[in-house]
C-alpha positions as semicolon CSV with decimal commas, in nm:
position;residue;x (nm);y (nm);z (nm)
1;M;9,134;-7,262;-5,654
2;R;8,850;-7,201;-5,411
3;R;8,613;-7,135;-5,701
4;L;8,723;-7,462;-5,865
5;H;8,653;-7,659;-5,546
6;L;8,310;-7,496;-5,519
7;T;8,232;-7,587;-5,881
8;L;8,344;-7,948;-5,829
9;R;8,132;-7,973;-5,515
10;R;7,827;-7,852;-5,701
11;L;7,892;-8,101;-5,979
12;V;7,918;-8,385;-5,727
13;L;7,593;-8,281;-5,561
14;L;7,421;-8,251;-5,899
15;G;7,552;-8,592;-5,998
16;G;7,421;-8,743;-5,676
17;F;7,083;-8,580;-5,725
18;L;7,056;-8,706;-6,082
19;T;7,157;-9,053;-5,967
20;L;6,878;-9,054;-5,708
21;I;6,629;-8,947;-5,975
22;F;6,748;-9,223;-6,207
23;L;6,730;-9,487;-5,934
24;G;6,385;-9,368;-5,832
25;Y;6,262;-9,383;-6,189
26;A;6,411;-9,729;-6,239
27;W;6,237;-9,851;-5,922
28;L;5,902;-9,704;-6,027
29;R;5,931;-9,871;-6,367
30;Q;5,931;-10,202;-6,181
31;R;5,617;-10,097;-5,990
32;P;5,370;-9,949;-6,240
33;Q;5,104;-9,936;-5,969
34;D;5,304;-9,654;-5,808
35;L;5,266;-9,434;-6,115
36;P;4,953;-9,221;-6,162
37;W;4,934;-9,264;-6,541
38;T;4,951;-9,644;-6,564
39;G;4,642;-9,861;-6,589
40;L;4,504;-10,048;-6,291
41;D;4,584;-10,417;-6,263
42;L;4,414;-10,615;-5,986
43;G;4,691;-10,873;-6,012
44;Q;4,954;-10,623;-5,893
45;P;5,036;-10,539;-5,529
46;I;4,879;-10,225;-5,387
47;G;5,060;-9,912;-5,505
48;L;5,070;-9,543;-5,426
49;F;4,786;-9,466;-5,668
50;T;4,582;-9,786;-5,648
51;G;4,312;-9,626;-5,434
52;R;4,268;-9,333;-5,673
53;K;4,248;-9,566;-5,972
54;L;3,983;-9,777;-5,801
55;A;3,774;-9,470;-5,718
56;A;3,811;-9,351;-6,079
57;L;3,628;-9,665;-6,192
58;T;3,303;-9,515;-6,061
59;G;3,092;-9,452;-6,368
60;D;3,311;-9,668;-6,596
61;R;3,121;-9,994;-6,579
62;A;3,288;-10,157;-6,880
63;Q;3,644;-10,095;-6,760
64;C;3,567;-10,211;-6,409
65;R;3,411;-10,537;-6,522
66;A;3,700;-10,593;-6,763
67;L;3,939;-10,566;-6,467
68;L;3,739;-10,824;-6,270
69;D;3,737;-11,055;-6,573
70;R;4,111;-11,019;-6,623
71;A;4,173;-11,100;-6,256
72;G;3,960;-11,415;-6,278
73;V;3,687;-11,292;-6,043
74;D;3,364;-11,492;-6,079
75;Y;3,066;-11,257;-6,056
76;V;2,719;-11,180;-6,188
77;A;2,646;-10,832;-6,326
78;M;2,319;-10,703;-6,181
79;E;2,055;-10,510;-6,369
80;P;2,037;-10,135;-6,295
81;G;1,790;-10,043;-6,024
82;G;1,665;-9,773;-5,793
83;A;1,568;-9,422;-5,897
84;D;1,681;-9,061;-5,870
85;Q;1,938;-9,017;-5,591
86;C;1,918;-9,390;-5,516
87;R;1,988;-9,524;-5,863
88;Y;2,264;-9,779;-5,921
89;A;2,385;-9,915;-6,253
90;D;2,704;-10,115;-6,196
91;A;2,632;-10,353;-5,908
92;V;2,786;-10,700;-5,915
93;R;2,736;-11,011;-5,704
94;F;3,018;-11,256;-5,642
95;R;2,953;-11,617;-5,734
96;P;3,055;-11,880;-5,476
97;D;3,422;-11,966;-5,516
98;G;3,591;-12,221;-5,295
99;D;3,921;-12,033;-5,306
100;A;3,777;-11,692;-5,220
101;I;3,643;-11,534;-4,904
102;A;3,264;-11,564;-4,901
103;L;3,046;-11,266;-4,817
104;A;2,766;-11,341;-4,572
105;P;2,487;-11,287;-4,659
106;A;2,591;-11,389;-5,011
107;A;2,318;-11,192;-5,190
108;V;2,492;-10,858;-5,139
109;A;2,569;-10,671;-5,461
110;P;2,799;-10,368;-5,420
111;S;2,907;-10,147;-5,708
112;C;3,184;-10,278;-5,928
113;P;3,450;-10,037;-5,790
114;V;3,369;-10,153;-5,436
115;A;3,383;-10,516;-5,549
116;A;3,723;-10,460;-5,713
117;A;3,856;-10,299;-5,394
118;L;3,714;-10,585;-5,184
119;K;3,903;-10,837;-5,393
120;L;4,232;-10,650;-5,361
121;W;4,164;-10,613;-4,988
122;E;4,108;-10,988;-4,963
123;W;4,420;-11,082;-5,160
124;Q;4,665;-10,819;-5,042
125;V;4,548;-10,732;-4,690
126;V;4,297;-10,960;-4,518
127;Q;4,439;-11,302;-4,599
128;P;4,806;-11,203;-4,542
129;A;4,712;-11,049;-4,204
130;A;4,513;-11,357;-4,103
131;Q;4,798;-11,590;-4,196
132;R;5,053;-11,375;-4,016
133;I;4,852;-11,330;-3,696
134;Y;4,647;-11,649;-3,671
135;G;4,825;-11,889;-3,904
136;A;4,491;-11,955;-4,075
137;P;4,293;-11,795;-4,358
138;V;3,964;-11,609;-4,339
139;R;3,673;-11,816;-4,469
140;S;3,400;-11,552;-4,477
141;I;3,323;-11,187;-4,404
142;R;2,998;-11,096;-4,234
143;H;2,848;-10,764;-4,335
144;F;2,548;-10,538;-4,278
145;G;2,479;-10,479;-4,646
146;S;2,566;-10,250;-4,933
147;Y;2,270;-10,086;-5,109
148;S;2,034;-9,878;-4,897
149;C;1,836;-9,579;-5,023
150;R;1,905;-9,334;-4,741
151;R;2,089;-9,021;-4,646
152;I;2,403;-9,015;-4,432
153;Y;2,332;-9,160;-4,087
154;G;1,969;-9,205;-4,190
155;R;1,895;-8,833;-4,154
156;S;1,588;-8,679;-4,315
157;R;1,799;-8,404;-4,476
158;G;2,146;-8,362;-4,616
159;D;2,366;-8,560;-4,853
160;Y;2,280;-8,912;-4,955
161;S;2,496;-9,193;-4,828
162;E;2,725;-9,384;-5,063
163;H;2,502;-9,678;-4,973
164;A;2,228;-9,513;-5,178
165;T;2,416;-9,604;-5,496
166;A;2,567;-9,933;-5,369
167;D;2,907;-9,764;-5,349
168;A;2,963;-9,880;-4,990
169;I;2,960;-10,189;-4,774
170;D;2,959;-10,227;-4,395
171;V;3,185;-10,506;-4,267
172;A;3,099;-10,650;-3,926
173;A;3,311;-10,960;-3,867
174;F;3,560;-11,211;-4,006
175;V;3,524;-11,588;-3,972
176;L;3,842;-11,794;-3,988
177;K;3,869;-12,136;-4,147
178;D;3,852;-12,303;-3,804
179;G;3,521;-12,127;-3,729
180;R;3,663;-11,860;-3,501
181;Q;3,488;-11,524;-3,542
182;V;3,657;-11,188;-3,498
183;S;3,399;-10,909;-3,480
184;V;3,441;-10,533;-3,482
185;L;3,192;-10,495;-3,198
186;N;3,342;-10,750;-2,959
187;D;3,709;-10,757;-3,053
188;W;3,814;-10,402;-3,144
189;K;3,934;-10,373;-2,784
190;G;3,968;-10,747;-2,732
191;T;4,268;-10,977;-2,716
192;E;4,601;-10,860;-2,853
193;K;4,575;-11,078;-3,165
194;D;4,218;-10,983;-3,247
195;A;4,278;-10,612;-3,198
196;E;4,595;-10,632;-3,408
197;F;4,414;-10,811;-3,688
198;L;4,122;-10,569;-3,698
199;R;4,350;-10,266;-3,706
200;A;4,567;-10,425;-3,974
201;V;4,273;-10,485;-4,207
202;R;4,128;-10,142;-4,129
203;D;4,458;-9,970;-4,208
204;G;4,505;-10,178;-4,523
205;A;4,160;-10,080;-4,647
206;C;4,262;-9,714;-4,634
207;G;4,480;-9,757;-4,942
208;L;4,192;-9,906;-5,142
209;F;3,872;-9,725;-5,046
210;S;3,784;-9,356;-5,058
211;T;3,637;-9,374;-4,708
212;V;3,716;-9,611;-4,422
213;L;3,537;-9,553;-4,092
214;S;3,585;-9,770;-3,783
215;P;3,509;-9,755;-3,407
216;D;3,785;-9,491;-3,386
217;Y;3,557;-9,255;-3,578
218;N;3,239;-9,250;-3,371
219;A;2,990;-9,462;-3,179
220;A;2,780;-9,520;-3,491
221;H;3,065;-9,736;-3,624
222;R;3,133;-9,928;-3,306
223;D;3,018;-10,253;-3,468
224;H;3,141;-10,227;-3,827
225;F;3,385;-10,085;-4,080
226;H;3,223;-9,856;-4,334
227;L;3,405;-9,892;-4,667
228;D;3,303;-9,681;-4,964
229;Q;3,427;-9,572;-5,304
230;A;3,314;-9,209;-5,319
231;E;3,416;-9,033;-5,640
232;R;3,626;-8,776;-5,450
233;G;3,877;-9,058;-5,389
234;A;3,986;-9,034;-5,752
235;M;4,123;-8,685;-5,677
236;G;4,293;-8,789;-5,356
237;G;4,010;-8,687;-5,123
238;R;4,025;-8,975;-4,880
239;A;3,907;-9,035;-4,523
240;C;4,055;-9,303;-4,300
241;R;3,977;-9,340;-3,935
């Protein structure tokens, strides 16, 4: 009898385990962005593997631009430029769009994977956070640029920065529809709302970019968020601080 009870208990536990697996699979089928083998769709909410899929677009210019087209993003594909370690081949520049957040200056042209991540960040992170905290949308994002042929931190030796291939952008401030500006330099330790907003958009960026660096990282980032799409992000090598 004791052996029978033990067998029944094991069967119940196995049944419960299989049920959990089935429910988990059914849930994931409703969220393809949470599966590593499904294609990326910029129209879907951010999933467990969205960041890796965005980083994997590095070097796949055609697929990346197809994703922007499918999502209705208005952009201009730039001609390849630079040379050697500072060569870029997939930069895009957003066209003015009254419904989208404007980048200021507008002439910036990050790589396509960075542009795709910026759009998801805008749709899924920045605007929802602004509406929740301020009750108003963000009108524009001020930045310090994308492409810059230089090594990390401007050193004379060592690895080249992701900026050297336009695979990064430095975000300095957000301007709301009413003209209010929230800057990384002045508001990271500012009012409760401003600090909450900046941390919310920083944290949200971590699921979309390979590297996110903020004032929490070091003094060099006291006035901006560094966002990049380094290739290591496709393998799960991510940095967020």
